[in-house]
C-alpha positions as CSV (number, residue, x, y, z in Angstrom):
1,M,-7.3,101.3,-126.7
2,K,-3.7,100.2,-126.5
3,N,-2.7,96.9,-128.2
4,S,-2.0,95.2,-124.9
5,A,-5.6,96.0,-123.7
6,L,-7.0,94.7,-127.0
7,I,-5.1,91.5,-126.8
8,L,-6.2,91.1,-123.2
9,T,-9.8,91.6,-124.2
10,M,-9.6,88.9,-126.8
11,L,-8.0,86.5,-124.3
12,I,-10.8,87.2,-121.8
13,L,-13.4,86.3,-124.4
14,L,-11.6,83.1,-125.3
15,A,-11.3,82.2,-121.6
16,L,-14.9,82.8,-121.0
17,V,-15.9,80.5,-123.9
18,N,-13.7,77.8,-122.5
19,W,-14.8,78.5,-118.9
20,G,-18.2,77.1,-119.9
21,C,-20.2,78.6,-117.1
22,T,-19.9,82.4,-117.3
23,S,-21.5,85.2,-119.2
24,L,-19.8,86.2,-122.4
25,E,-20.5,89.9,-121.7
26,E,-17.3,91.6,-120.7
27,E,-16.5,95.2,-119.9
28,V,-13.0,96.4,-120.7
29,L,-11.7,98.6,-117.8
30,D,-9.7,101.7,-118.2
31,E,-6.6,100.0,-116.8
32,S,-4.7,103.2,-116.3
33,L,-1.6,101.7,-117.8
34,T,1.8,103.1,-117.1
35,G,5.2,102.6,-118.6
36,S,5.9,101.0,-121.9
37,G,6.8,97.6,-123.4
38,Q,6.7,94.7,-120.9
39,A,5.9,97.0,-118.0
40,E,2.7,98.1,-119.8
41,T,1.8,94.5,-120.4
42,V,2.2,93.7,-116.7
43,S,0.1,96.5,-115.5
44,G,-2.4,95.8,-118.3
45,V,-3.1,92.3,-117.2
46,I,-3.2,92.8,-113.4
47,A,-5.4,95.9,-113.4
48,P,-8.5,94.1,-114.8
49,A,-8.0,91.2,-112.3
50,Y,-7.8,93.6,-109.4
51,G,-10.5,95.8,-110.8
52,Q,-13.0,93.0,-111.1
53,I,-13.0,92.6,-107.3
54,S,-15.2,95.7,-107.1
55,W,-17.8,93.9,-109.2
56,V,-17.6,90.8,-107.0
57,W,-18.1,92.8,-103.8
58,R,-20.8,95.0,-105.3
59,H,-23.8,95.6,-103.1
60,T,-26.1,93.6,-105.4
61,N,-23.6,90.9,-106.0
62,Y,-21.4,88.8,-103.6
63,Y,-21.5,91.4,-100.8
64,G,-25.3,91.6,-100.7
65,L,-25.5,87.8,-101.0
66,Q,-23.4,87.4,-97.8
67,L,-25.2,90.2,-95.9
68,L,-28.8,89.2,-96.6
69,A,-28.3,85.4,-96.1
70,A,-27.2,86.1,-92.5
71,D,-29.1,87.3,-89.5
72,E,-27.6,90.8,-89.6
73,A,-29.5,92.3,-92.5
74,I,-32.9,92.3,-94.2
75,L,-34.1,94.0,-97.3
76,P,-37.9,94.1,-97.8
77,Y,-39.5,95.7,-100.8
78,R,-39.9,99.2,-99.6
79,G,-43.3,100.8,-99.6
80,G,-44.8,98.8,-102.5
81,T,-42.3,98.0,-105.1
82,D,-38.9,99.5,-104.3
83,W,-36.2,96.8,-104.0
84,F,-38.6,94.0,-104.9
85,D,-36.5,92.9,-107.9
86,G,-38.5,89.7,-108.4
87,G,-38.2,88.8,-104.7
88,K,-34.5,87.8,-104.9
89,F,-33.4,89.6,-101.8
90,M,-36.3,88.3,-99.7
91,A,-35.7,84.7,-100.9
92,V,-32.0,84.8,-99.9
93,H,-32.9,86.2,-96.5
94,Q,-35.5,83.5,-95.9
95,H,-33.2,80.7,-97.2
96,Q,-35.7,80.0,-100.0
97,M,-33.1,80.3,-102.7
98,T,-33.4,78.6,-106.1
99,S,-31.0,78.1,-108.9
100,G,-32.7,80.9,-110.8
101,N,-32.2,83.6,-108.2
102,D,-30.5,86.6,-109.9
103,L,-28.6,87.7,-106.7
104,I,-26.9,84.3,-106.6
105,G,-26.4,84.2,-110.4
106,D,-24.9,87.6,-110.6
107,S,-22.6,86.9,-107.7
108,W,-21.4,83.6,-109.4
109,N,-20.9,85.3,-112.7
110,E,-18.8,88.2,-111.4
111,L,-16.7,85.9,-109.2
112,T,-16.0,83.4,-112.0
113,K,-15.2,86.2,-114.3
114,N,-12.7,87.5,-111.7
115,I,-11.1,84.0,-111.5
116,S,-10.9,84.0,-115.3
117,R,-9.1,87.4,-115.3
118,A,-6.6,86.1,-112.7
119,I,-5.9,83.0,-114.8
120,L,-5.4,85.1,-117.9
121,A,-2.9,87.3,-116.0
122,I,-1.0,84.3,-114.8
123,E,-0.9,82.9,-118.4
124,V,0.6,86.2,-119.7
125,L,3.0,86.7,-116.8
126,H,4.5,83.2,-116.6
127,P,6.7,83.5,-119.7
128,L,7.7,87.1,-118.9
129,S,8.7,85.9,-115.4
130,A,10.7,83.0,-116.9
131,E,12.6,85.5,-119.0
132,G,13.8,87.3,-115.9
133,D,11.4,90.2,-115.8
134,T,11.3,91.1,-112.1
135,E,8.1,93.1,-112.3
136,A,6.3,90.3,-114.1
137,R,7.5,87.8,-111.5
138,E,6.3,89.9,-108.6
139,A,2.9,90.4,-110.3
140,L,2.7,86.7,-111.0
141,H,2.9,85.9,-107.3
142,E,0.1,88.4,-106.7
143,M,-2.1,86.8,-109.3
144,I,-1.6,83.3,-108.0
145,A,-2.6,84.6,-104.5
146,L,-5.6,86.4,-106.0
147,R,-6.8,83.2,-107.7
148,A,-6.6,81.4,-104.3
149,Y,-8.5,84.2,-102.5
150,L,-11.2,84.1,-105.1
151,N,-11.4,80.3,-104.9
152,I,-11.9,80.7,-101.2
153,L,-14.9,82.8,-101.9
154,M,-16.2,80.1,-104.2
155,L,-15.6,77.4,-101.7
156,E,-17.3,79.5,-99.0
157,S,-20.5,80.0,-100.9
158,W,-20.9,77.1,-103.4
159,G,-18.6,74.5,-102.0
160,V,-16.5,74.3,-105.2
161,V,-13.2,75.4,-106.5
162,F,-12.1,75.8,-110.1
163,T,-8.7,74.6,-111.2
164,K,-7.3,75.9,-114.4
165,E,-3.9,77.0,-115.5
166,T,-4.4,78.4,-119.0
167,S,-7.3,79.9,-121.0
168,E,-7.4,76.9,-123.4
169,E,-8.1,74.4,-120.7
170,I,-11.5,73.2,-119.4
171,S,-11.7,73.8,-115.7
172,E,-11.6,71.0,-113.2
173,L,-14.0,71.2,-110.3
174,L,-12.8,70.3,-106.8
175,R,-14.7,70.0,-103.5
176,G,-13.9,69.2,-99.9
177,Q,-10.3,68.4,-98.9
178,D,-9.2,68.4,-102.6
179,A,-10.3,72.0,-102.9
180,I,-8.6,73.0,-99.6
181,D,-5.3,71.4,-100.8
182,Y,-5.5,73.2,-104.1
183,I,-5.9,76.6,-102.5
184,E,-3.3,75.9,-99.9
185,N,-0.8,74.9,-102.6
186,D,-1.4,78.1,-104.5
187,L,-0.9,80.2,-101.3
188,L,2.2,78.3,-100.0
189,S,3.8,78.5,-103.5
190,V,4.0,82.3,-103.2
191,V,4.0,83.2,-99.5
192,D,7.8,83.1,-99.0
193,V,8.5,85.0,-102.3
194,I,5.7,87.6,-102.6
195,N,6.4,91.2,-101.8
196,T,6.0,92.3,-98.2
197,D,5.0,95.9,-99.2
198,R,3.4,96.6,-102.6
199,G,1.2,99.6,-101.7
200,P,-2.6,100.0,-101.4
201,G,-4.8,97.5,-103.1
202,R,-2.0,95.0,-103.8
203,I,-1.7,91.5,-102.2
204,T,1.3,91.2,-100.0
205,Q,2.9,88.5,-97.9
206,N,0.8,89.3,-94.9
207,A,-2.4,89.1,-96.9
208,V,-1.4,85.7,-98.0
209,W,-0.8,84.6,-94.4
210,G,-4.3,86.0,-93.7
211,F,-5.8,83.9,-96.6
212,L,-4.2,80.8,-95.2
213,A,-5.5,81.5,-91.7
214,R,-9.1,82.0,-93.1
215,L,-8.7,78.7,-95.1
216,Y,-7.7,76.7,-92.0
217,L,-10.2,78.4,-89.7
218,N,-13.0,77.2,-92.0
219,S,-11.5,73.9,-93.2
220,A,-13.8,71.9,-91.0
221,V,-16.8,73.5,-92.7
222,Y,-15.3,73.2,-96.1
223,R,-14.6,69.4,-95.7
224,D,-18.1,68.6,-94.6
225,P,-20.4,71.6,-95.3
226,Y,-23.6,69.9,-94.2
227,G,-22.3,68.0,-91.1
228,T,-21.1,68.9,-87.6
229,S,-17.8,70.7,-88.0
230,E,-14.8,69.0,-86.4
231,F,-12.1,71.5,-85.7
232,T,-8.8,69.7,-85.5
233,T,-5.8,70.7,-83.4
234,E,-3.7,70.7,-86.6
235,D,-6.0,73.2,-88.3
236,M,-6.1,75.5,-85.3
237,N,-2.3,75.4,-84.9
238,R,-2.0,76.5,-88.5
239,V,-4.4,79.4,-87.9
240,I,-2.3,80.5,-84.8
241,E,1.0,80.1,-86.8
242,Y,-0.3,82.2,-89.7
243,T,-1.9,84.9,-87.6
244,D,1.2,85.1,-85.4
245,N,3.2,85.9,-88.5
246,I,1.1,88.9,-89.2
247,I,0.8,90.2,-85.7
248,N,4.5,89.7,-84.9
249,S,5.5,91.4,-88.2
250,G,5.0,94.8,-86.5
251,Q,3.7,96.2,-89.8
252,Y,0.1,96.9,-88.6
253,S,-1.6,98.5,-85.6
254,L,-5.2,98.7,-84.5
255,S,-7.0,102.0,-85.3
256,S,-8.0,104.0,-82.1
257,E,-11.0,105.4,-84.0
258,Y,-13.0,102.6,-85.3
259,F,-14.7,104.5,-88.1
260,D,-11.4,105.9,-89.4
261,L,-11.1,102.4,-91.0
262,F,-13.8,103.3,-93.4
263,N,-13.0,107.0,-94.1
264,D,-11.5,108.8,-97.1
265,E,-8.1,108.6,-95.4
266,N,-8.2,104.8,-94.9
267,I,-5.6,104.3,-97.6
268,S,-3.0,105.0,-94.9
269,N,-4.7,103.4,-92.0
270,P,-2.2,101.1,-90.3
271,E,-4.8,98.4,-89.5
272,I,-5.7,97.6,-93.1
273,I,-3.9,94.6,-94.6
274,F,-5.7,94.2,-97.9
275,S,-8.2,96.6,-99.5
276,L,-9.7,97.6,-102.9
277,D,-7.8,100.7,-103.9
278,Q,-10.3,103.0,-105.4
279,R,-7.7,105.7,-106.1
280,G,-5.6,103.7,-108.4
281,V,-7.1,101.1,-110.8
282,L,-10.7,102.0,-110.1
283,R,-11.0,105.7,-110.9
284,R,-14.8,105.6,-111.4
285,E,-15.8,103.3,-108.6
286,H,-19.1,103.9,-106.8
287,S,-19.7,104.4,-103.1
288,R,-22.2,101.6,-102.9
289,W,-21.3,100.4,-99.4
290,A,-21.9,103.9,-98.1
291,Y,-25.3,104.6,-99.6
292,W,-27.0,101.2,-99.9
293,S,-28.5,101.2,-96.5
294,I,-29.2,104.8,-95.6
295,A,-32.5,106.7,-96.1
296,G,-33.2,107.6,-99.6
297,S,-34.2,111.1,-98.5
298,M,-30.8,111.6,-96.7
299,F,-28.2,113.7,-98.4
300,P,-24.8,113.1,-96.7
301,R,-22.7,115.4,-98.9
302,P,-23.9,119.0,-99.0
303,E,-21.6,119.6,-102.0
304,F,-23.5,117.3,-104.2
305,T,-27.3,117.5,-104.5
306,G,-27.5,114.1,-106.1
307,A,-25.7,112.2,-103.4
308,D,-28.4,110.4,-101.4
309,G,-29.2,107.0,-100.0
310,T,-31.3,104.1,-101.4
311,D,-33.4,102.8,-98.5
312,G,-31.8,99.4,-98.9
313,P,-31.2,96.9,-96.2
314,A,-31.6,97.4,-92.5
315,I,-30.2,95.5,-89.6
316,T,-32.6,92.9,-88.2
317,S,-34.0,93.3,-84.8
318,D,-32.3,90.0,-83.9
319,F,-28.9,91.4,-84.7
320,Y,-29.6,94.7,-83.0
321,Q,-30.7,92.9,-79.9
322,T,-27.3,91.2,-79.6
323,W,-25.9,94.7,-78.9
324,A,-28.8,95.6,-76.5
325,E,-28.5,92.4,-74.6
326,A,-24.7,92.7,-74.3
327,Y,-24.9,96.1,-72.6
328,G,-28.2,95.7,-70.7
329,D,-29.4,99.1,-69.2
330,I,-26.6,101.0,-71.0
331,D,-27.3,102.2,-74.6
332,P,-24.8,100.5,-76.8
333,A,-24.1,103.9,-78.4
334,E,-22.7,105.0,-75.1
335,A,-20.8,101.7,-74.3
336,D,-19.2,100.7,-77.6
337,A,-17.3,103.0,-80.0
338,R,-17.9,100.5,-82.8
339,F,-21.7,100.8,-82.6
340,Y,-22.1,104.5,-83.2
341,Q,-20.3,107.8,-83.8
342,Q,-22.3,111.0,-83.4
343,N,-21.2,113.6,-85.9
344,T,-24.4,115.8,-86.3
345,M,-24.1,118.1,-83.3
346,V,-27.7,119.3,-83.0
347,P,-28.0,122.2,-80.6
348,E,-29.8,121.3,-77.4
349,E,-32.6,123.8,-78.0
350,L,-33.4,122.1,-81.3
351,Q,-33.4,118.5,-80.1
352,N,-37.0,118.5,-78.9
353,L,-39.3,118.0,-81.9
354,T,-42.6,118.0,-80.0
355,G,-45.1,119.8,-82.2
356,M,-42.7,120.1,-85.1
357,N,-43.5,118.9,-88.6
358,T,-42.4,119.7,-92.1
359,E,-45.1,122.4,-92.4
360,N,-43.9,124.5,-89.4
361,D,-40.2,123.8,-89.0
362,E,-38.7,126.4,-91.5
363,D,-36.7,128.0,-88.8
364,H,-35.8,124.8,-86.9
365,F,-32.2,124.3,-88.3
366,Y,-28.6,124.9,-87.5
367,C,-25.9,126.1,-89.8
368,V,-22.7,124.3,-90.9
369,D,-20.1,124.7,-93.5
370,P,-20.8,122.1,-96.2
371,L,-17.4,120.6,-96.0
372,E,-17.7,120.3,-92.2
373,F,-21.0,118.4,-92.3
374,E,-20.7,114.7,-91.5
375,M,-23.7,112.4,-91.0
376,D,-23.7,110.0,-88.0
377,R,-21.9,106.7,-88.5
378,G,-22.6,103.2,-87.3
379,V,-26.1,102.0,-86.4
380,L,-28.5,104.8,-87.2
381,R,-31.7,105.0,-85.1
382,G,-34.5,107.6,-84.7
383,V,-34.8,110.9,-86.5
384,Q,-32.0,111.7,-88.8
385,W,-30.6,115.2,-89.5
386,G,-29.1,116.5,-92.7
387,P,-29.3,119.1,-95.5
388,R,-32.7,119.9,-97.0
389,K,-33.6,120.9,-100.5
390,G,-35.7,123.9,-101.5
391,P,-38.3,123.9,-104.4
392,D,-35.4,124.6,-106.9
393,G,-33.7,121.3,-105.9
394,E,-30.8,123.1,-104.3
395,F,-29.9,122.8,-100.6
396,L,-31.2,125.6,-98.4
397,T,-28.4,127.8,-97.2
398,C,-27.7,130.2,-94.4
399,D,-24.9,132.6,-93.4
400,G,-22.7,129.8,-92.2
401,G,-23.2,127.5,-95.1
402,V,-26.1,124.9,-95.4
403,R,-29.1,124.4,-93.2
404,I,-29.3,121.2,-91.3
405,Y,-32.9,120.0,-90.5
406,P,-34.6,116.9,-89.4
407,V,-34.7,114.9,-92.7
408,Q,-38.0,114.9,-94.5
409,Q,-39.4,111.6,-95.8
410,L,-39.6,112.5,-99.5
411,K,-39.1,109.2,-101.2
412,G,-41.8,106.6,-101.2
413,N,-44.5,105.1,-103.4
414,G,-47.4,104.8,-100.9
415,P,-48.2,105.9,-97.3
416,D,-44.4,106.5,-96.8
417,R,-44.8,110.0,-98.2
418,D,-47.0,111.0,-95.3
419,I,-44.6,109.9,-92.5
420,G,-43.1,113.3,-92.0
421,Y,-39.5,113.0,-90.7
422,V,-37.2,110.1,-91.4
423,N,-37.5,108.3,-88.1
424,H,-35.8,104.9,-88.2
425,V,-37.6,102.3,-86.0
426,E,-36.3,98.9,-84.9
427,R,-39.0,96.8,-86.6
428,V,-38.5,95.8,-90.2
429,D,-40.1,92.8,-91.9
430,F,-42.0,91.8,-95.0
431,S,-45.4,93.0,-93.8
432,N,-47.1,96.1,-95.2
433,E,-46.2,98.1,-92.1
434,G,-42.8,96.6,-91.6
435,R,-41.6,97.3,-95.1
436,L,-42.1,101.1,-95.2
437,H,-39.1,103.2,-96.1
438,N,-38.4,104.3,-92.5
439,T,-38.4,100.9,-90.9
440,G,-35.3,99.3,-89.6
441,Y,-32.2,100.7,-88.1
442,R,-29.6,101.5,-90.8
443,V,-25.9,101.0,-91.0
444,S,-23.6,103.8,-92.1
445,K,-20.1,102.3,-91.8
446,Y,-18.4,103.7,-94.8
447,Q,-18.0,107.4,-95.2
448,F,-19.5,109.3,-98.1
449,S,-16.4,110.4,-99.8
450,R,-15.4,114.1,-99.3
451,T,-12.7,114.0,-101.9
452,S,-14.5,112.3,-104.8
453,P,-15.6,114.1,-107.9
454,N,-19.3,113.6,-107.0
455,G,-20.9,112.1,-104.0
456,N,-22.1,108.5,-104.6
457,N,-20.9,108.1,-108.1
458,F,-17.3,108.0,-107.2
459,S,-15.4,107.3,-104.0
460,S,-12.0,107.7,-102.5
461,V,-12.7,105.3,-99.7
462,D,-11.0,102.0,-100.1
463,L,-13.1,98.9,-99.5
464,V,-11.6,97.0,-96.6
465,L,-11.1,93.3,-97.3
466,M,-8.7,92.3,-94.5
467,R,-7.6,94.1,-91.4
468,L,-5.7,93.4,-88.2
469,A,-8.7,93.1,-85.9
470,E,-9.9,90.1,-88.0
471,I,-6.4,88.5,-87.5
472,Y,-6.6,88.9,-83.7
473,L,-10.1,87.4,-83.7
474,M,-9.1,84.5,-85.9
475,R,-6.2,83.8,-83.5
476,A,-8.6,84.1,-80.5
477,E,-11.0,81.5,-82.0
478,A,-8.2,79.1,-82.8
479,K,-6.8,79.4,-79.3
480,L,-10.3,78.9,-77.8
481,R,-11.0,75.9,-79.9
482,S,-7.6,74.5,-78.7
483,G,-8.4,75.0,-75.1
484,D,-6.5,78.2,-74.5
485,A,-9.3,80.4,-73.1
486,A,-6.9,82.9,-71.5
487,G,-5.1,83.5,-74.7
488,A,-8.4,83.9,-76.6
489,L,-9.6,86.4,-74.0
490,A,-6.4,88.5,-74.3
491,D,-6.8,88.7,-78.0
492,V,-10.4,89.7,-77.9
493,N,-9.7,92.4,-75.3
494,T,-6.8,93.7,-77.3
495,V,-9.3,94.5,-80.1
496,R,-12.0,95.8,-77.8
497,T,-9.9,98.2,-75.8
498,A,-8.0,99.5,-78.9
499,R,-11.0,101.6,-79.9
500,N,-10.1,104.4,-77.5
501,A,-10.2,107.6,-79.5
502,R,-13.5,108.3,-77.7
503,P,-12.6,107.0,-74.2
504,D,-16.2,107.3,-72.8
505,Q,-17.3,104.8,-75.5
506,T,-14.4,102.4,-75.3
507,P,-15.8,98.9,-74.6
508,A,-14.6,97.6,-71.2
509,P,-12.5,94.4,-71.3
510,L,-14.3,91.2,-71.0
511,T,-13.7,89.0,-67.9
512,A,-14.5,85.7,-69.5
513,I,-14.9,84.1,-73.0
514,D,-16.6,81.2,-74.6
515,L,-17.7,80.4,-78.1
516,D,-21.0,82.3,-77.8
517,I,-19.3,85.4,-76.6
518,L,-16.6,85.2,-79.2
519,F,-19.3,84.8,-81.9
520,R,-20.9,87.9,-80.5
521,E,-17.6,89.8,-80.5
522,R,-16.9,89.0,-84.1
523,G,-20.4,90.4,-84.9
524,F,-19.7,93.6,-83.1
525,E,-16.3,94.1,-84.7
526,L,-16.9,92.9,-88.2
527,Y,-20.6,93.7,-88.8
528,W,-21.6,94.5,-92.4
529,E,-18.2,93.5,-93.8
530,G,-19.4,90.2,-95.3
531,F,-18.3,87.8,-92.5
532,R,-21.5,87.0,-90.7
533,R,-22.9,84.2,-92.8
534,G,-19.6,82.3,-92.6
535,D,-19.4,82.9,-88.9
536,Q,-22.9,81.6,-88.4
537,I,-22.2,78.4,-90.2
538,R,-18.9,77.9,-88.4
539,F,-20.4,78.5,-85.0
540,G,-23.4,76.3,-85.7
541,K,-26.0,79.1,-85.7
542,Y,-27.0,79.2,-89.4
543,E,-30.0,77.0,-88.9
544,D,-31.4,79.3,-86.1
545,T,-34.5,81.3,-86.8
546,W,-34.6,85.1,-87.1
547,V,-37.0,87.7,-88.4
548,E,-38.7,86.4,-91.6
549,K,-36.4,83.3,-91.6
550,T,-37.6,80.0,-90.2
551,S,-35.8,77.5,-92.4
552,V,-33.6,75.0,-90.6
553,D,-32.4,73.2,-93.7
554,V,-28.7,72.5,-93.5
555,S,-28.6,72.4,-97.3
556,K,-28.9,76.1,-97.4
557,R,-25.4,76.4,-96.0
558,L,-24.3,76.5,-99.6
559,F,-26.0,78.4,-102.4
560,P,-27.4,76.7,-105.5
561,I,-25.2,76.7,-108.5
562,P,-27.0,78.9,-111.0
563,Q,-29.0,76.9,-113.5
564,N,-27.6,78.9,-116.5
565,A,-24.1,77.9,-115.4
566,I,-25.1,74.2,-115.3
567,D,-26.7,74.6,-118.7
568,G,-23.7,76.4,-120.1
569,A,-21.5,73.6,-119.1
570,S,-23.8,70.8,-120.3
571,N,-21.4,69.8,-123.1
572,V,-19.1,68.4,-120.4
573,E,-21.1,65.6,-118.7
574,G,-21.2,65.9,-114.9
575,F,-19.0,69.0,-114.8
576,L,-21.3,71.1,-112.7
577,E,-23.5,69.0,-110.5
578,Q,-26.1,70.9,-108.5
579,N,-25.5,71.3,-104.7
580,Q,-27.5,69.2,-102.2
581,G,-31.1,70.3,-101.6
582,Y,-31.7,72.2,-104.9
């Protein structure tokens, strides 16, 4: 390990000791350092800070926490024991969280670790920048913006923000308006000087404008997380100003094919403003967002026999019904290009499975070149089609490549193994019947990488953290809350009608807009991207009931601060006070 990486590791450990609320376990990333001297130092300190974002947004960390606490996703223990994990996923979904919940604790630990890495980078870069090192100065701006972004995530979920300028300091904890002011000051201090174009995975000026817009869109909630949000004209004007800056920059455009946003090639997609670049810093990143939901017996990449799904979360029937109710008698798959993309072109003569089963369907397949196979995307319902393995564990082949069959239900630890085909049904809950491996419609938003070294262990698909559609929808909301319904309607329709790569499935423009419709539209556009929980709180819907969730406790708008974090900071009296209701 290079000296700069070793020094950085020591600094990280020192910072974590002084942080007082984070695990001391630390993995040193392969930073992929380039250059020499000061250039190496710069890349060596920012790579771990950027790289840690992947651990924050891991499926079983912050991303899973946001997904399962909302009404869009549910994760029962499949069959008998799969995904039980001490009941942590079910407790979050039911809003029965405790300060000992591992999903909450792991999310907190990875996020505070990321903040610590950003602070360390700032500490190293400050003197280099003062000496006139241009690369260090530009990197410093990014790290200050990254710290602010991460603190927004802390404020969103736990109602607290950490202030700390050096690794030797003890953090100060801020809440409410003080927290908002601190984040705003960080962002405003760099927005006029940060780079406008740094390449994939780097924070740019437009990303900072986006962070500021998010901050002010949610400021009413952040000021009073348990009360009725009061959206001020001043806050909404800020949102409009910041989103205008991005939209009017002309640097971005909406993707005509919705699912291209989540494909291998998304590194160059003109809609993406900020993403996690898995080709650069994170050369060994997993494809967790791709495989977490889909059937465990599904093999999306015929080149890799080990690339399968996990039978993780499904969408709730409540969230599915928002689509069904919006389009009435029309199947949402036919009405909205964001809901579904059919890629498995099953010949008509094979579509009728009457009388077919896994014992008599040996010849019931079609052939496809392995590199040409692509599973369906979006919301997956009914019988799924994909490669099938033979007794030797290899995919069955044919003259044209691999055989594509109805997918057999092979995984399971109970009656699941007798189901036959993977046939996703709408109902999913915590009952014996509702937790079987086939229950619940699944979401396949991210592509299984075609260009990675192996299926679901590596991915070349960047994780999207901010894109232009969100910017339009934030501006629409700010306009609507300010009384400009016409302007809001125009922005929403700009997003809807942009998805025109498949014209027959392009959603028709809306003729009217209100807060309920806007909330629905955000759900359609941004589903499974980690926004839904915050949206529900901001639109006053987080205390509603949905499948397996009956709690109406406003205290659950914030998660409990992990007890081990409170215990770890017990040497500083009153430093970490538990959130209300825990």
